[in-house]
N, C-alpha and C positions, 0 to 999 in steps of 0.2 A: 106424563113422563113415560118414555118407552125405553126399555133396555135394548141396546143395539149390539152389545158385546158384553162379555162378562165384566161387571162392575162399571160399565159405561152406558150412559143414558142420554137420549135426545130430550131436550126440554125447551124446544123452540116454539115458534108461532107460525101458523099457516095463514097467509093473507090472501084469501080467495078472491077478494074484490078488487085488488090493485090492478090498474090498467096502465099506469105510467110510473116511471121511476127516474131517479136523478132529476127531480122536478117533473118536467114533461119531455125530457130528452129521449127517453127510452120507453118503447111500448112493452107492456107485459100482458099479452093476451090471455095467458093462463095463470095470472096472479104470481105470487112468489112465496117463499118461506124465509124466515129468519131463524137459522139453526143455531141453537146454543146447546152445549153439552155439559154433563156432569160426570166426573169420575169419582166413584166411591171406593177408594182404596184406603190405606192407613191414613192418608190425607185425602180430604174431599176437595176436588178441584173443579172450578167453573171455567169452561172454555167459551169466551165471548158472551155478549148479552144480545138484546134485540133492539129494534128501532124504538125510539122513545115514546111514540103514541101508544105502545103496548106495555110501557114500563110497569104500570100498576098490576096488571094481570100477571106479568112475568115474575115480578118480585113476590106476589102473593102465592103463585104456584111453587116457586122455589121454597118458600117458607113452609108450605103445606107438605111437599114431598121430600124435602131435604133438611129443612131447618136452617134459617139464615145463620144461626150461631154455630152450625157445623161446618161451614165453608172455611177451609184453611188457606186457600190461595185462589187467585183469579188470573187467568191468562187472557190478554187482549191481543189477538192476532192482527187486528186491523182497527184503526180508530174511526173509520167512517161511521156516521151516526146510526146507520142501520145495524151496526154491530156493537157499537159502544154506547148507544143512546140511553140505555137504561142503567149505565154504570153508577152515576151519581145517586140516582134514586135508590139503587141497591146498597151502596156504601152507607148512605144516610139511614137506612133501615136496619143495617146489621149491628148486632150488639157488640161485636169485636171491631175495634177501630184500627187494629194493626195488621189486618190481613194484607199480605203482599200482592202486588199487581205486577205480573211479568209481561214485558213488552220490549220492543226494540228501542234503540235510542231515538229514532225518528218518531216512534209511537209515543214515547214519553213527552216529547216536545209537542206533538199534536194534541194529546189529551189536555194539556194545559191551555192550549189555544182554543180548543173546542169548548171547554167548560169554565175557563177563567177561574181556576182554583188550583191550589197545590195538592199534589198527591205524594205525601211524604213516604209512602210505603212502596214506591215503584222499584222494581228490580229490573235493570236493563240487561237484556241477554243478546247474544250474537250466535251465529251459526256454530253448532257443535257444543254449545253449552247444554248442560243437562241438570236435572234435579230428580232425585228419587222420591217417590210418593208411597212406597210400600212394595207391593208385588211388581208394580210397573215403574218405569222411568220415563220422564218426559225429555225429549231431545228437541231443541229449537233449531229451526232453519230459517234464516232471513230470506225473504222473497221480494226484494224491492222492485216496484213497478209491476207487480202482479196483484193489484193494479195501482197501488199507491206506494210512496217511498217507505212507509212504515210496515208494509205487509210482511207477515211471516207465517210459517206453518209449524205445527207441533206433531212430532212422531211419538207415539206411545209404544215404547220398547217393552216387549212382553205381551202386547196385545195385537201388534201389527196394524195399528190404526193410525191414519194420517188425518189430522184436522187441518185442512188446507185453506180455510177461509174462502175468499172469493175465487181462488183458482179451482178449476174443475167444477164450478157451480153452474146453475141455471136459474133463471127466474121462472119457477115452475111450482105451483101448488098442486101436488099430485095426489092420486088416490092412495098411494103407499109411500113409505119412507125410502124404499129400496129400488134400485135400478132394475132388478129382475122381476119386479111386481108391477111395473108400469108399462105403458105403450112405448116401445123402443123408438118408434118413429117420432112421437111427440118429444121424447127425451132428447134425442139427438138434434131435432129441430131447434129446441130451446138451448141446448148446449152450444151449438154452432152459432146461433144468433147472439148469444152472450159473448162468445169469443170475438165474433166479427165486429160487434158494436163497441166493445169495451177494451179488449185486449190486443186487437190488431196492431196498434202502434208499438207494442212492446214485444213483438214476435222474436226479434233477435235475442233479447234478454231472456225470454221464455225458453228458447232452445238451449241457451247457456245454462240456465238453472236446471233444466231437465237433465242435462249431462252431469251436472254437479250432484243431483239427487241420485242418479243411477250409480255414480262412483261411490256413494255412501253404502251401497249394497244393502238397502233396507228390505226387510221382509214385510211387504205391503199386502195385508189381507182385507183392508177396508179403507176407502177414502171418504171422509165425512166433511163436505164443504159447508159453507155458511148460507148457501141458497140452494134450494131444490133438493133432489134426492141424493141418498147416500149410495156410493158405488160399492156394492157388496159382492156381486158376481163378477169375476174377472175385473177387479177394480183398476188394474193397470191399463185397461183398454182406453180410458179417457186420457191417460198420460200419452199413450201412443197417438191418439187423435190430436192432442195439442202439438205434438212433435210434427205431425203431418200438416196441420193448419198453419203452423208457424213458418213453413218453408214455401212461400210464394204459392199458396194453395189456389187451385182453380179446377173446375170440372170440365173445361174444354169448350164451353158454349159461350154465346154472346148474350148480353142484356141490352135492350134498347129502352131508354128512359126519355120521355118527352113531356113537354109542357106546352099547351096550346090555347089560343083564344077563340079562333073560328075554324079549327080543325085542319088548317093548312099544314102545320107542323106534324100533326097526327098522320095525315095522308103521306107526308114524306117518310115518316117512321115506318109505315106499312110497306112502302115501296122499297126502302132500304132492307127491311126484313126479308122481302122476296128475293133480293139479291144475295143476302147471306145464306138463305135456305138453298138457293140454287147451287151454292158451293158445298153443300152437304154439312153446313154448320148449323147446329140447333140454336134456338134463340128463345128468349122470353121478352115480353114487352110490358111496360108499366107507364101509367100516367102519373107523373110526379105530384100533380096537384091533388089527387084523390087517393093515392096509395100511401100507407104508413111509411114514414121515412126510415124507421128502424128495419122494417122488412126490406125496403129498397137496398139499404146498406148490406144486409145479409145476402141479397141477390148479387150485388156487386162483388162481394167477397167470393162467392162461388163461381163467378164468371171469369173467363179469360179476356174477353173483349167487351168494352163498355162504350156504348154510343149514347150521347146525351144531346137532346135537341130542345130548343126553345125559340119562340118568336122573339122579336126585338121590341121592347117598349122603353121609351125614355133612354135610348142608347145603351140598354143593357138587357139582361135576361129577366124573365118573370121571377117573382119572388120565391116560389117553391124551388126553382132551379138554383137560384142564388144561394139559398140556405143549404141545399144538397151539396153544391160544389164546395162550400165552406167546410161542411162536415167531412167530405172526402179528403180535403187537404189535411185535416187534423189526424185522420186515421192512417195516413202514410202507407197505402197499399203498395205492394211490390210485385213486379212481374206481370203487369197487365197492360193491354193495349187500349187506347182511347181515341175518340173522335167526336167532333161537334157538328151539328147541323141545325137548320131552322129556317123559318120564313121571316119576311120583313115587309114593311111598307115603304120606307124611304131611307133609313140609315143603315140597318142591317149588321150591327156589330156582334150579335149574340153568338153565331157559330164560332167565330174566331175567339171570342172571350171564353167560350167553353173549352175549346181546344187548348188555348194557352193555360187555362186553369188546370186542366187535366195534366198537362206537361209539367207544370210547376209542382203538381201533387205526386209526381213520380211515374206517371203513365207514359208509355211509349206511344207517340202519335204518328203512325206510319203514313197517313194520308192527310191532305189538306181538307179543312171543313168544307161543307157544301151548304149553299143558301139559295133560296128561291124567293122572288119578289111576289108578294100577295099569294094567290092560290096557284099551286103548281099545275102546269099543263101536262098533257100526255107525254110530250117530249121530255119535259123536266122530270116527270116521275120515272121515265126510263133512265135518266141520268142518276137519279137517286138509287135505282136498282143496281146500276153499274157501280155506284159508290159502295153499296153494300157488298157486292161481289169483290171489289178491290180490298175492302177491309177484311173480308173473310179469308182471302188469299194470304193477307199479311198474318192472320191468326195461325195459318198452317205452317208458316216459315219456321 
């Protein structure tokens, strides 16, 4: 247990070996942490728990450093199992059976559905509600869809600390608890990846919530999320970044993603890239079949133009491309351009399927897809380069 602020302690778990999260949906190359916090004021308050595989160690450490009988109230900012998973084990181990649990209305409903038991001591709170715990006062702010309907944050008035739960977090098991003591490039790589893969669909809600928090005129000296490092130095920097990322973010370059069986579509991708480069637009290129999908999504998030190519098999795209297009649809990117391309042997549907899918996903598709039968000739590669140039010009408009 580590004191992070006067009377406030980190009591979480670092999961150094985790490489996938949300089942196998999200890659976590640098592990993660499950951050739980204790406030030792006149009342002792637990903020969130940890994922249930760590429930026994978590409860044992709480008992050793705090004393389970000393906990006066529990706050569950978010009921996802990586934050509430140890709750039942904790409650069953506590000598006091009337400890109140503070959460949102949606949180109360979700807890019952997660654990299939009654929680008679739940106290439902909404934005602006507060409770005094001694020197400090807890102020509750609902944060629906950052990233579940039940999400909220807690502001500790008197300490200037924000317990933001998933918002402003990263899947990052780091060398230190604090943002000013870790590699800043690693930190922002993971923070942006977290936003791109998890929070992108809720960007408009995030902008609205940021404005609401700004209007509350809170003195924020520390932001303590439930994953990754604590923002201690210039903590509001991550709020500013979220406001930037939520507004049709891009870094001006193109990303080319291809899937290929015998390198024909790869050769097309390289020719398209030459045309894009000729127009002075930077690009990155990835093979969808061998590149981590979460990393590809992050690259799409950063790009202004997205070109996706696949050869045609059984009248459709290859499986990695099909999965990627479905993920893109759910993330609801805004303000990006897209196009499809690919090779084929006899039916050739893939390029159009890709372009149509991108358009349905909110991408502007300024040019028609391009396709080549079997392996592209020199003349066809020149057409691919011209296709890249045309797409690059559309990016400049």
